[in-house]
N, C-alpha and C positions, 0 to 999 in steps of 0.2 A: 821624400818619403810621404809627405802629406798628399801629394798628387797621386802617388801609387795607392794610398789608402783610400782616397776619393774614387778612384777608378774601380777598386775592389768593391767599395760600397755600391757604386752604380751598378755593377755586374750582379750583385746580390739583389738589389731592388728590381732590376729587370727580370730576373729569375723568379722573384717573389710575385711580381705583378702578373707574369705569365702563368704561374701556377695558381694564383688565387683570384684571377679575373679582375686585377686592379686594386685589390685591397690587401691589408695586412703587411705593410712594409715594416722593416726593422733596419734603420740606418744608423742607429745610435751606439751599437755594440753593447746595449743594456737588454735586460729581460723584460722591460716594461714598455718599450716602444710600441706604437700601434698605428694602423692605418685605416682610413676610411675614405670612401669615394662617394660623390654625390649621386642622386638617383639618375641624373641625366648624363653621367660620365660617359657612357657608351657613345652618345651622339654629339658630345660637346667638342668644339674646336678649341676651346680655351681650358687651361688647367692652372690650378693654384695649389701650392703646397705650403703647409704651416710647419715650422719647427718650434718646439717648446721644451724647456728643461723641467717643467712640472708635468704632472699627469693631466690628461684631459678628463679624467675621472676624479678630479680632486675636490669637486664640489665648490670650487671657487674660480680663481683666475684662469687656470688652464681650461677648464670646462667651458667658461664663459667665452674666452677668446676662440675656442674651437667652434663652439656653437655659432659665433658670430660669423665665421668664415663659411660655415655650412649654409646658414641662412642667406647670406649674400649670394653664395654660388647658386643656391636653388632658385633664387629670384632671377638670376641672369643666365642660368643654364650651363654654369661652369662645372668641371669635374674637380674634385678635391682630393687631397692626400695629406697625411699628417704623420710626423715622427715626434713622439713625446718622450718625456723622462730622459732626455739626452744630456749627457755631461758637457761641461763647458768646453772641454778639449775636443768635442765632436761637432760644435757649432758649424765651424767652416766646412768640414768635410761632408756633413749632412746637406748643407745648402747647395754646395757645387754638385753634389750627386743628383739633386733634382734639376739643377741647370743643365747638366749633361743629358738628362732625360727629356729636355725640351720643354719644361714647364715655363708658362708665361709670366707668372707672378709668384714670388716667394714672400710669404707673410711671416714676419718675425714679431711676436708679441712682447716686446720688452727692450728697454734701453741697453740691457746687457749684451745684446746680439750686435751692437753697433759696429765694432771692429771687424767681426766676421762678415757682416753684410757689406761694408764698404770694400773689404778685400775681394769678395766674390762679384760685387758690382763692377769692379774695374776689369775683372777677367771675362765677364759676360755682359757686354754692352747691350744685347738685344733682350735681356731678361729684366723684368721690372721687380723692384724690391720695395715692399711696404714695411716700414718700422713703426710699430705701435709704441707710443711713449718714447719716440725717437727725439733727438735733440733738435732745437730750432735750426741750429747750424749744420746739422747732418747732411741735408740734401746738398748743400753747397760744397761739401767735401767729396761728393761722388764725381769723379773725373768724367764720367760718361752721362751725367745727368739723369740716371735711372733709379734714383732712390727718392722716396717720398716719406716724410715723417707724419704720422697720425698722432695728434697730441691733444688729448683731453686735458682741459685746464685743471692742473693739479691742485691749485688753491681752492677752486670751486668744489672739486671732489671732497676735499677735506672739510669745506664749510658745510656741505649737505650732511655729513656724518656728525660734525661737531656741534651743529646746532641742535640735533636730536639728543646728542649726549648731554649738552648743557641743560636741556629741559628735563632729562629723565634721571640724571645722577642724583642720589640722595646723600652719598657720602662726600660729594665735592671733589672726588678724585676719579679721573678717567684715564684710559691707557691706550697706547698705540703700538702695534707690533709690526716690524718690517722684516723683509727677507735679506735684501742686499741694499748697501748704502748708495742708492741711485738718486739723481737729482729729483726725478718724479716722486719718488717715495718721501723724500725730504720736504717737497712742496706739499704733499698731502698731509704730512704730519704737522707742518706749520699751519695749514689751513684748518685742520681739525682743532689744533691747540687754540688758535685765536678765536675761532667761532665758539667753541665751548665756553671760553672764558667770557666772551662778550654776551652770549645768550644768558649765561649763569648770572652775570652782573645785572642784565635786564630783569631777570626774575628774582632779584634780591638775594643772591647767593654767590659765594666764591667758588669758582671751579678751577682746578689746576690739572695739568696733564703730566703724568709721569714721563721721565726721559724715555725717548724711543729706544727700543732694543732691536737687534738685528740678528737673525739666525744664521746668516750667510749662505742659505740654501733654501730655495723655494719648496723643496720636498720634505723638509724636516719636521714632519708632524709632531715628533717627540719634543722638539724645541718649543713648539707652540704650547704644548701641555706644560712644560717646564715654566715658560715665561708667564703664562696665565696664573699658575698657582702662586708664583712669587709676587705677581702684581696685585692678585686678590689679597694676598697677606698685607700689602702695602695700602690696602683700602679701596682699590679700583673697583667700581661697580658698573662701568660702561666700557666696552672695548671697541676698537676699530683697527683694522690692519691692512696691509698691502703685501701679503706674504703667501697667497695660494694655499697649498696643503698645511702650512704652518698656522694659518688661520683656522683650518678645520681642527687642528689639534688643540688650539686655545679654546674653540667652542666646546670640544669635548670635556676639557678641564672645567669650563664654566657650567656646563650642564651637570657634571658630577658634583660641583660645589653646591649648586642650587638644589640638587636632589638630597644631599646631606643635610641641608638647612630645612628642608620641607617646604620650600617656596621659591619661585623664580624672582630673585632680587638682584641678580647680576646679569647684565644684558650685553649683547653683541650687535653690532651694525655691520652688515655684510656689504661686499662689493665684488666685481663690478656689475652683477646682475641681481634680479630680484629673487632672493633666496629665502624669503619668509616661508616658514614651515619645515626647513631642512633641519634645523636644531630648535629646540624649545627656547633657548635664550636669544634667538634672533628677534629683534623688535622692528627692524626696518632694513633697508638696503640703499646704498647709493648705486644707481644704475647708469651705466655708460652704453650708449647704443653704437658698439663697435661695428655691428653689422652695417651700418649706414656708412661708416668711414671706410671699411673694406669695399663696400659696394661702389663708392665713388672711385676707388683705385681701379676696380675691374672696368668701370665705364671709361676711365682714362686710358687704360690699356687697349680697349676695343676701338676707341677713336684716335689712337696714336698721340695723345697729349700727355701721357704719363711722365712724372719725374720732375725733380727740381723744385718741389714746393713742400709747404707744411700745411696740412689740413687740420684745423682746430676743431675741437669739441667743446661745446660750452652749454651753459644753461639757456643761454639766449637763443642758440640755434637748435636746441632740442636734443642735442647729443648727450647731454647730462641731465639727470632727473633723480627724483627720490622714488623708491619703490613703495609697495604697499606697507602699511603699518600693522602691527600686532595689536590684538585686544588688549594687551598689557599696557599699551599707551593710551591713557585715558582720553576721552573725547575732547576735553577743553585743551589738552596738551597737543593733541593732533591739530586743533584749530590754530594754536599759537605757532606750531611748527610750519603749517601752510604759509601763515603770515611772514615768517622769517624767509621761507623759500621765495615768496613773491618779492621780497626785498632784494634778495640775491639777483633775480632776474631783472628788476628795474634799476639796479645799481645803487639802491639806497642802503644796503646792508652794511652795518658798521660805520655808516657816515654820520 
């Protein structure tokens, strides 16, 4: 049945591409899937497709990961395609539909796609699969050696946000919102929690992080609103998250709470791209250069060396960084924050 459905999806994609000149795919069976192609798609001999269970217009994770693919593809002249807002039940079928169409690289931005990627990678040994936030042991599980994990350092991601939260909280309570109970999300939460507590202590205050909450769905913006309201009631005044559209919902609730109080006193730290200005409550961002990681995969596909490795993203190699800071962050706090970031890079943070 799955094979039949995949073949039908492939046929739909072929007809869609023929009718639309290579854009506007819908492989998910949902009403919100979308497709885009790179500017050089007509002349490119290489093609990459991304699958995503959140929207590429979510103002967060989905958008950032999509832009990373497009930027990397533009630099190397690859054609791109995307299917977003797909259900978990459609992961595998969507992936093999692109494989059947002859795509060179499948880009899956999330650990939740691991099982579907490994299954498809076994059936399509000549296709490369890049799994963002994939496990360290995942490439070794691919029987054809055609899977690479792109793994930003989750602890450092948490540190970058946690240090700023520790500096900016006035209530001494900060919050973290997750979508799915993934190892990478837990790593970010733990890094955020320990950095906020450490920096708070260095600044002469006690900072605690509320227990992480999970929405169970990256697209559930209403859950983000619900969680943020409840956490604000518990005294949280700085938020960080790993939940895509759920984070956007949380920011909406934070902005509404600030508007009701007449001042911006509850803050959010965005990720994984620089989202300063998107919401009034955003005071900074943790930035991951996913484009460089995807670009390394494309280079490996081109030279025939792809697969079987983990490509790490760290503060030390420049894949992780902090984005621009809001004017809501006082100049002296900005200076202190930079000092903590420098410690993270040189290895002396929390030592």
